[in-house]
N, C-alpha and C positions, 0 to 999 in steps of 0.2 A: 621471745615470743609466746605466747600465752597457747595453751592447747585448745581453747574455744577461739581464737583469732586464727591459729592454721587450719581448723575446721572450716571456719568463715571463708578464707582464701581459697579454699580448695573448693567449697561450693562455687563460689565465684568463677573459678576456671572452670570447673565443669560445666557450667551455665553458657560461659559464654565461648567455649570449644561447639558445645551443642547447637549455639545461635549463631556462629561462626559454619560450621556443615551446613544448616538446615540454609543459611543465607549463599552459599557456592551452591547447593542444588538449585534454588529458585534462580540464581545469574547464568545458570547453564541454559534454563529457558529463555530467559528473557534477553540473554546477548546474542543467542541465535536467533531471534527474532529481528534485535537488533541491526544483525547483520545484512538484511533486505529491509528495512520496516520504510515503509516511505516518511517524506520531511527531515528526522532525524537520523536514518541511516542512508542518507543521499552519499554520493561519490563526492560530491563538493563540501561536503562536512568534515572538516579535521577526523582523522581516526581518534586524538585524545578527547574532542569534543565527543565523539559518536562512544568511548569507554566511558567517560563522565556520566552520559545521560545515560547508560547500561548500570551503572553502580546505583544512578539516583532512583532508576525503575524500581532496583532490586530491594533497596530500602525502605521503598513503600511498599513492596507487594509482598515480603518475607514475613512480615508480622500477622498477616490474615493467613498464611499457607504453611507458617513454620511447624507446627505439630505435625501434619503432614509429610514435609519434607524430610524433618528430623525420623519419623518413622522409618523413610527409605533408607534413607543411609545408616541405620541400626539393624537392617536385614543382612544376610549373609551375600555377601557381592554386593553390598546396596550400590557403592560406586561405582561399580562395572555397569551395573543397570540403570543409574542416575545418568551417566554418560552417554547411553545408547536412548533410553527414552526421552528425557530432557532436551537434548538438543534435536533429536526427530519433531517432537512437540511444537519446539518453538520454529524450526524453519516451516514445517506447513502452513502456520499462523503467518507466518511471515510471508510467504509467498503468497500466501492468498490475499493479504494486506498488498503486496506490490502490484496485485494482476489490475487493481486501481489506479494506479498511476501508468500502467501500460494498456488500460482502455482510453485515458485520456492522450496517450503518444499515439495511438494507432486512431483516433477521434480526428485527431489535429492533422497526421498523415494525409487521410481522406480526404477532409475539408481542404487541405493545402494542394492535393492535387487536382482537387474538382475545380479551384478557382486560379490556375496556374500561379501561386504563389508557393512552391513547394521547394524551390532556389534559393530563394533569399534567407542568407544566415543560416543555411544548414547544418554546420561546424559549429554552432555558436558553446552547446552545450559540453558536457561529460560526454553523452550519448549523441553524436550525431543525429538531429531530426531537422525538420522543417520546423521555420519561424511561429506556425502556429499553434504547432504541437506543443513548443516551448513555452508559448504563450498560455496556454491551456495547463500544462504541468506548474508552473511556475504560480499560477493563478489559484488553480483548485490545491496544491498543498498551503499558499497563504492562506486560503479558505478556511481548512479545514484546523489549521492550526489555531486560528482567532477565532476559532468555533468549541476550543477547548481540546484537541486533539491528543494533547496530555494527557488529561483527566480520564478520557473515553479508554486508552492504552491501558492504563493502570487499570481501571474497571475490567478490561479485556484478561488480561493477565491473570487477575483473580477468578473471577469466570473460568478460565480454562481449565483451572485444577479440579472443577465440578464436572466439565465436560471431556478432557484429558486427563484424568490423575495421575499424579507423578509417582514413575514406577512403572506405569503401565502401557505398554504397545495397542495403539489403536490398531482394530482389524484392518488387514489389507484392502479387502473389499471396499470395504465403510469408507476408508481413506481415499482410493480411487475414485468412487461415484462420487464423493465430495469435492474432489480436485476437478474433474470433468465437468461439475456444475460449475464451480467457481470461474473456469476457463469460459464456459458458456456465457456464465453473466457478464463478464469482460466483454467478450465479444458484442453481444447485445447490445451492453451499454456503449460500447463506443459507437457503431450503428446505427442508436439512435441520437448522439451527439450531434454526428455527421450528416444525418438526415437532412437538414435544410440546404447542406452546403450541397450536398449530392443531387437532390431536386432540382436546386436553382439553376445547376452545372448541365444536369439534363436537358430541363427548358430553354436553357440559353443556346445548346447546342442544335435541338433541335428547330428554334427560331433560326440561326444563323442557319443551318440550310435549306430553310424555307426561302430566305431572302437570299440565298446564293442561288438555289433554282429559278426565282424570278428575276432576278437581277444577274446573269453570266459574268458582265464584265466588270462587277464592281470587286474589289480585293476585302472581302467581308473580315478576312483573319486581320488584318491591316485597322480595318475601322474597331472588330469587334473586339480584339485582344484588351485596349485599353478600360473598356466597357467592362470586359469581363473581371479585371481586376481591381475595377473601383467596385463595382458591385459585390465582389467578394470581399473587400474590404467593411462596406458598409455592413451586408449581411454580417461580418465577423461582430461589428458593434453591436448589433441587434440581437444576437444568438449566444454569445459568449455568457453573459449574465445569467438567462436561463439555465444553458446546458452546464454551468458551473454550481448551480443550487440542484440540478438534477442530478449530477453526479455525488454531490457532499451528502444527499439524501439516501443515495444508496449504500455511500460508506456508513452512514450513521446506522442503516438497517443493519448491515454486516455487524458492525462493531457491538449494537445491542443483542442480536441470534447469532454469532457466526455461523453454526454446524445447520441453520435451517435452509434447506434446499430451495433455492431459488423457483419461481413459477414461470 
């Protein structure tokens, strides 16, 4: 082996080592997000599949942020700082995305309680929940994946390094304010999605009470229960497409600007 060949191999090894270290730093953030990520990080997805998806996202994101990641591990105690900051940043982003799934679950539970359909197939999924909630979650995740969720997530990972630089802790007060705003948006979105069912149930109960006062001898509960179930299913057919479109629009807004405070 000539000296030139040895120098070339040494240079390649140095480049490979630098790329591997930068990729591991990126994997810390991506892996933390994947632990709670909607669709790709669901509990029903096998662990090997989730690990493969995390590695695939790392391969996509790493070339765009390699210089910043390599500079982090080159600092004194850079590995320790990377373990702390990158995992924290990934968990913050992942939990914010998970709140959108929880909004669908909350909306489905509210709709099921309002329409007396709360007990049907309640334990069918990993997380026990009413059938309407399961329907909304599965439909929302399928719609998001069909709309290019994987592409938007890759963009979000790259964008996150501009908003949350590698090796930099986000101020606690800013993270707390942002987290509270995301939780508030999730509950607001859930109430918006379930509003038609809640309003319809209110009108139904008021009408049932008026009928009961007018005709005390009529067993209005036996007459009204089938009507409530049928009305709930019809309302579900009419409302779910628009509700999922509203949810997808909210998710897209977050992916475009994750640190914008919702109004």
